[in-house]
C-alpha positions in Angstrom: 34.7 -100.7 -11.6 32.8 -97.8 -9.4 32.9 -99.3 -6.2 30.9 -97.2 -3.4 31.9 -98.1 0.6 29.1 -97.6 2.9 29.6 -97.2 6.5 32.6 -97.4 9.0 33.2 -101.4 8.5 35.3 -101.6 11.6 37.6 -99.7 11.4 38.8 -102.0 8.2 37.9 -98.9 5.5 41.5 -98.7 4.9 42.9 -102.3 3.9 39.1 -102.9 2.1 39.7 -99.7 0.0 43.3 -100.5 -1.0 42.4 -103.5 -1.7 39.9 -102.9 -4.2 41.8 -100.4 -5.7 44.9 -102.8 -6.2 42.4 -104.8 -8.4 41.6 -101.7 -10.4 38.1 -100.2 -8.4 37.6 -96.5 -8.1 36.7 -96.1 -4.6 34.7 -94.0 -3.0 33.0 -93.8 0.8 30.1 -92.5 2.8 29.1 -93.1 6.0 24.9 -94.0 5.7 22.7 -95.1 4.0 20.7 -91.9 3.0 24.3 -90.7 1.9 24.5 -93.4 -0.6 21.0 -92.8 -1.8 22.3 -89.2 -2.5 25.3 -90.2 -3.7 23.8 -92.3 -6.8 20.8 -90.3 -7.2 23.2 -87.6 -8.1 25.4 -89.4 -11.1 28.0 -90.3 -8.8 27.3 -93.6 -9.8 28.8 -97.2 -8.4 28.8 -100.5 -10.0 28.4 -102.4 -6.5 28.0 -101.5 -3.1 30.3 -102.4 -0.2 28.2 -101.9 2.6 28.5 -102.4 6.8 26.2 -105.3 7.6 25.3 -103.6 10.9 23.6 -100.9 8.9 19.9 -101.1 7.8 20.4 -103.4 4.0 17.0 -103.5 3.3 16.1 -99.7 4.0 18.8 -98.8 1.5 17.6 -101.2 -0.9 14.5 -100.3 -0.4 15.2 -96.4 -0.7 16.9 -97.4 -4.4 14.1 -99.4 -5.6 11.7 -96.9 -5.0 13.8 -94.0 -7.0 14.0 -97.0 -9.4 18.1 -97.4 -8.7 19.5 -100.5 -9.3 23.1 -102.0 -8.0 23.7 -105.0 -5.9 25.3 -105.3 -2.8 27.5 -107.2 -0.6 27.3 -107.0 2.6 31.0 -106.6 5.0 31.3 -107.4 8.6 34.0 -107.7 11.1 34.6 -111.0 11.4 32.6 -114.2 10.5 29.3 -114.0 12.1 26.8 -116.5 10.7 23.6 -114.5 12.5 25.3 -111.2 10.8 26.0 -112.8 7.3 22.5 -114.6 7.1 20.6 -111.4 8.3 22.0 -109.2 5.4 21.8 -112.0 3.0 18.3 -112.3 4.0 17.7 -108.2 3.6 18.6 -108.4 -0.2 23.0 -108.5 -0.3 24.2 -110.9 -2.5 27.2 -111.8 -0.3 28.7 -111.0 3.0 32.5 -110.5 3.5 34.5 -110.8 6.9 36.6 -108.3 7.8 40.0 -108.0 7.8 39.2 -108.5 3.8 41.4 -111.3 2.3 42.6 -109.9 -1.1 41.4 -113.0 -3.4 37.7 -112.6 -2.0 37.3 -109.0 -2.7 39.3 -109.8 -6.0 36.3 -112.7 -6.9 33.5 -110.2 -5.7 34.8 -107.4 -7.8 35.4 -110.1 -10.9 31.8 -111.0 -10.1 30.4 -107.9 -11.5 32.8 -106.2 -14.0 35.9 -107.9 -16.5 37.3 -104.7 -15.8 40.7 -106.4 -16.2 40.1 -109.3 -18.0 42.6 -109.1 -21.0 41.8 -110.1 -25.0 43.7 -113.3 -25.5 43.4 -113.4 -29.5 46.0 -116.3 -31.1 43.1 -117.4 -33.6 43.2 -115.7 -36.9 39.6 -115.1 -37.1 39.7 -113.4 -33.2 43.0 -111.1 -34.6 40.9 -109.8 -37.3 38.3 -108.8 -34.9 40.4 -107.0 -32.8 42.6 -105.3 -35.6 38.8 -104.2 -37.1 38.2 -103.1 -33.7 41.7 -100.9 -33.5 40.9 -99.5 -36.6 37.9 -97.8 -35.5 38.2 -97.5 -31.8 39.6 -93.5 -32.5 36.5 -92.7 -34.4 33.2 -91.8 -32.6 30.7 -94.2 -34.7 28.5 -96.3 -32.8 29.6 -100.1 -33.0 27.5 -103.3 -32.7 29.5 -106.4 -30.7 27.5 -109.7 -31.4 28.4 -113.3 -30.1 27.0 -116.1 -28.7 26.7 -115.7 -24.9 29.6 -115.9 -23.0 32.1 -115.1 -26.0 33.1 -112.0 -24.1 31.6 -108.8 -25.7 31.8 -106.7 -22.4 35.5 -107.5 -22.6 35.3 -106.8 -26.1 33.8 -103.1 -25.7 35.7 -102.0 -22.8 39.0 -102.7 -25.0 37.1 -100.5 -27.7 36.8 -98.0 -25.0 40.7 -97.9 -24.0 41.3 -97.9 -27.4 39.7 -94.4 -28.1 40.5 -90.9 -27.9 37.5 -91.0 -24.9 39.4 -93.9 -22.4 40.1 -91.4 -19.7 36.3 -90.7 -19.3 33.6 -93.1 -17.8 32.9 -96.3 -19.1 29.0 -96.5 -18.1 27.9 -100.6 -18.9 24.1 -101.0 -18.5 22.6 -104.6 -18.9 18.9 -104.3 -20.3 18.0 -107.8 -19.7 19.1 -107.6 -15.9 17.2 -104.5 -15.1 13.4 -104.9 -15.1 11.8 -102.7 -17.9 9.9 -100.5 -15.7 13.4 -99.4 -14.1 15.2 -99.4 -17.1 14.0 -96.2 -18.4 15.0 -94.4 -15.1 18.1 -95.8 -15.1 19.4 -94.8 -18.4 17.9 -91.2 -18.3 16.8 -90.4 -15.1 14.0 -88.4 -13.3 12.8 -85.6 -11.9 11.8 -85.0 -8.3 7.9 -86.3 -8.6 7.9 -87.9 -11.5 6.4 -91.2 -9.9 6.0 -92.3 -6.3 9.5 -92.5 -4.6 10.8 -89.9 -6.5 11.9 -87.2 -3.7 14.6 -86.0 -5.5 16.1 -85.6 -9.6 18.2 -88.5 -10.4 21.0 -88.8 -12.6 20.5 -91.6 -15.4 23.2 -93.4 -17.4 23.5 -91.2 -19.9 24.6 -88.7 -18.5 26.9 -90.7 -15.6 28.8 -91.7 -19.2 28.9 -88.2 -20.6 32.1 -87.4 -22.5 32.6 -91.5 -22.7 31.4 -94.7 -23.6 27.6 -96.0 -23.0 27.4 -99.6 -23.1 24.2 -101.1 -23.3 24.4 -104.8 -23.2 22.2 -107.4 -24.3 20.0 -104.4 -26.0 17.6 -106.7 -27.8 16.2 -107.4 -24.6 14.7 -103.8 -24.7 10.9 -102.7 -25.3 10.0 -101.0 -28.4 8.4 -98.1 -26.4 12.2 -97.5 -24.9 13.8 -98.4 -27.9 12.0 -94.9 -29.4 13.4 -92.7 -26.7 17.0 -94.2 -27.2 16.5 -93.5 -31.0 15.6 -90.0 -30.3 18.9 -89.5 -28.0 21.2 -91.4 -30.4 20.1 -88.6 -33.4 19.5 -85.9 -31.2 22.2 -86.4 -28.6 20.0 -85.1 -26.2 17.7 -87.2 -23.4 14.8 -86.5 -21.6 14.6 -87.2 -17.8 11.3 -89.2 -16.7 9.1 -86.3 -15.6 11.5 -83.7 -16.9 10.3 -81.2 -19.6 13.8 -80.0 -20.7 16.0 -81.6 -22.7 19.0 -82.5 -21.4 22.2 -82.3 -24.2 24.9 -85.6 -23.7 28.1 -86.0 -25.5 28.8 -89.7 -25.4 29.9 -92.8 -27.6 27.5 -95.6 -27.4 28.3 -99.3 -28.0 25.4 -101.8 -28.2 26.1 -105.9 -27.6 23.6 -108.8 -28.5 23.8 -112.6 -28.6 20.5 -112.3 -30.8 19.9 -111.5 -34.6 18.8 -108.8 -34.4 17.3 -108.6 -37.9 15.1 -111.5 -37.2 13.6 -109.3 -34.4 13.5 -106.6 -37.1 11.3 -109.1 -39.1 9.6 -109.8 -36.3 8.4 -106.6 -34.8 10.5 -107.1 -31.9 13.2 -104.3 -32.8 13.0 -101.1 -34.7 14.7 -101.2 -37.5 15.8 -97.6 -37.8 17.7 -97.7 -34.5 19.8 -100.7 -35.6 20.8 -99.0 -38.9 21.5 -96.1 -36.0 23.6 -98.6 -34.0 24.8 -101.0 -36.2 27.7 -98.9 -37.7 30.1 -101.0 -37.3 29.4 -104.7 -36.2 32.4 -106.6 -34.3 31.1 -110.4 -34.6 32.7 -112.6 -32.2 33.4 -116.1 -33.2 32.3 -118.8 -30.7 35.2 -120.5 -28.9 34.8 -123.8 -31.1 35.2 -121.4 -34.1 39.1 -120.2 -32.4 40.8 -123.3 -31.7 44.2 -121.6 -31.6 42.7 -119.2 -28.8 41.8 -122.4 -26.4 45.1 -123.3 -25.0 46.1 -119.9 -24.7 42.9 -118.8 -22.6 43.2 -122.3 -20.8 46.5 -121.8 -19.5 45.7 -117.7 -18.5 42.6 -119.2 -16.5 45.3 -121.5 -14.9 47.3 -119.6 -14.1 44.6 -116.7 -12.6 43.1 -119.4 -10.4 46.3 -121.2 -9.3 46.9 -117.6 -7.7 43.5 -116.7 -6.4 43.8 -120.1 -4.7 47.3 -120.2 -3.2 47.8 -123.2 -5.3 50.8 -124.0 -7.1 51.6 -122.9 -10.9 50.7 -125.3 -13.2 51.0 -126.0 -17.2 48.0 -127.5 -18.8 49.4 -131.0 -20.1 49.3 -132.5 -23.5 46.1 -134.6 -22.5 44.5 -131.9 -21.0 45.0 -129.9 -24.2 43.8 -132.7 -26.3 40.5 -132.9 -23.9 40.3 -129.1 -24.0 40.0 -129.0 -27.6 37.3 -132.0 -28.5 34.8 -129.7 -26.4 32.5 -127.6 -28.1 32.6 -125.1 -24.9 28.5 -124.1 -26.0 29.7 -121.7 -22.8 31.9 -120.4 -24.7 35.3 -118.1 -22.5 32.7 -118.2 -19.1 32.2 -121.7 -19.4 36.1 -122.8 -20.4 37.0 -120.3 -17.5 34.8 -122.2 -14.9 36.4 -125.7 -16.3 40.0 -124.3 -15.5 38.5 -122.8 -11.9 37.5 -126.4 -11.6 41.0 -128.1 -12.9 43.0 -125.8 -10.7 41.3 -127.0 -7.6 40.9 -130.8 -8.4 44.2 -131.1 -9.9 46.8 -133.3 -8.1 50.1 -133.6 -9.9 52.6 -131.4 -11.1 50.6 -130.2 -14.4 46.4 -130.1 -15.3 45.8 -133.2 -16.4 42.5 -134.4 -18.3 41.5 -136.1 -15.4 40.5 -132.5 -13.9 38.9 -131.4 -16.9 35.6 -132.1 -15.4 32.0 -130.6 -15.9 29.7 -128.9 -12.9 28.2 -132.3 -12.2 31.4 -134.0 -12.3 31.5 -135.7 -15.9 34.7 -135.6 -17.9 34.9 -132.4 -20.8 34.9 -134.0 -24.1 35.6 -137.0 -23.0 32.6 -138.7 -25.3 32.4 -138.8 -29.4 29.8 -135.3 -29.5 27.3 -137.6 -32.4 27.3 -140.5 -29.8 26.6 -138.5 -26.8 24.0 -136.7 -28.6 22.3 -139.3 -30.0 22.3 -141.3 -26.5 20.9 -138.1 -24.6 17.9 -138.0 -27.5 17.1 -141.7 -26.8 17.3 -140.8 -23.0 15.2 -137.9 -22.7 12.5 -139.9 -25.0 11.9 -142.9 -22.7 11.0 -140.0 -19.9 8.4 -138.2 -22.2 5.8 -140.2 -22.5 2.7 -139.7 -20.1 4.1 -136.5 -19.3 2.4 -132.6 -19.8 4.0 -130.1 -22.6 3.9 -127.8 -19.3 6.1 -130.5 -17.1 8.1 -131.1 -19.8 8.6 -127.5 -20.5 9.4 -126.7 -16.8 12.0 -129.6 -16.3 13.5 -128.3 -19.6 13.7 -124.6 -18.1 15.1 -125.8 -14.7 17.8 -128.4 -16.3 19.3 -125.9 -18.4 19.6 -123.1 -15.9 21.4 -125.4 -13.8 23.4 -125.8 -16.6 24.1 -122.6 -17.0 24.8 -122.3 -13.3 21.6 -120.5 -12.8 23.2 -117.4 -15.5 19.3 -116.3 -17.0 21.2 -114.3 -20.2 22.9 -117.9 -21.2 19.8 -120.3 -20.7 17.2 -118.2 -22.5 20.0 -117.9 -25.5 20.2 -121.9 -25.1 16.4 -122.3 -24.8 15.8 -119.6 -27.9 13.3 -117.3 -25.7 13.6 -113.7 -24.2 15.3 -112.9 -20.8 11.9 -111.5 -20.1 10.3 -114.8 -21.0 12.2 -116.9 -18.8 11.7 -115.1 -15.9 8.1 -114.8 -16.1 8.2 -118.8 -16.3 10.6 -118.8 -13.3 7.8 -116.5 -11.2 5.1 -118.9 -11.7 8.1 -122.0 -10.7 8.7 -120.1 -7.7 5.7 -119.2 -6.9 4.0 -122.9 -7.0 6.6 -124.1 -4.6 9.2 -125.1 -7.0 12.7 -124.5 -6.3 14.6 -122.3 -8.9 18.5 -121.9 -9.0 19.7 -118.3 -7.9 21.2 -116.4 -10.5 25.1 -116.1 -9.9 26.7 -113.0 -8.2 26.0 -110.0 -9.8 23.2 -111.0 -12.0 19.7 -109.5 -11.6 17.3 -112.6 -10.6 
């Protein structure tokens, strides 16, 4: 991933830079907020900004938003200063990191926005077949559609394909089409010219140009509106783009990968996705099976995450006990690898013995994972829900369902929308209505736009 450090950071910049680079980040540095916006505008992109908390973070965010630049920000300051941290969060920073930096904290923040260092773990025959196909086509320039449920690891596979390709030494740029508001996405992808709209004070290079020579990943492309799909189709066919407000086509040399957790064929039939664009993107389809379909991967993945979070939290190395493995195998893992990772992280923190046992593998609410028969649990849940429906309006029931699903997904909007069977845009509109009415809405996790 690409990290841009903004400000002097009290002399601790060298330590923060070294830790980030040790974790695979490509690090650049500028002195102030004006230089940061200039660097982003000029195409020296970043996946994350680490900004000195003494700088005007609100002004930096406002300047970026005025030019349709969307990059998450973490604030950093010397020592633990609650007031400074509170000011930074109120200004729009996602997190506050105290300096001198702790390696584990830097690693956690980097992991929250990027899956660069996550290896492909494939012990199951179905997953090995997907990896085999990926190996076959990686060296080509064919567009690839990667599909599968939320949390199965679609971006991880996209990065794997890039690293196996002839473009591996060039940029890999990922754009989450679901996380960027519709009115900002066009400029994010194609850039804009000076004066293209209010706030466009200079030319801005978009992700297509940033990825020139390399790979562009369009994550959750099903959330892109039809007008922008038309512009994307032309870019793929002609290998040229038009910046917003520009009159001169700009040639680009990129390979495009796309992901979706929705059935795009159904969206084509519903008139929500262009059929010609689907044909252009879906030259090869890599479908990642849900975790419940690849049981042989569960043991290896669970142990990988146990080892990872034991190191990150300074805990002793532990193995997954036979009873713990039985519990892991019994659970359906609707959140897939993402849910398994969170469960193993909790298990590392809760485990008291030499092994990670069944008693430590719990859901976010503390209930044992996979402890009950799935059918009995479903019947019990349905009966309990029915008892609470009588006398309530449809709107009230819908609000509870949406908020409870979002809480179950730890605030992840994309995952919640998939479970609910609605688009991310519809979910955002609902959450804005609830928030305007004073209802408490679970915040998104670090690295995901609200």
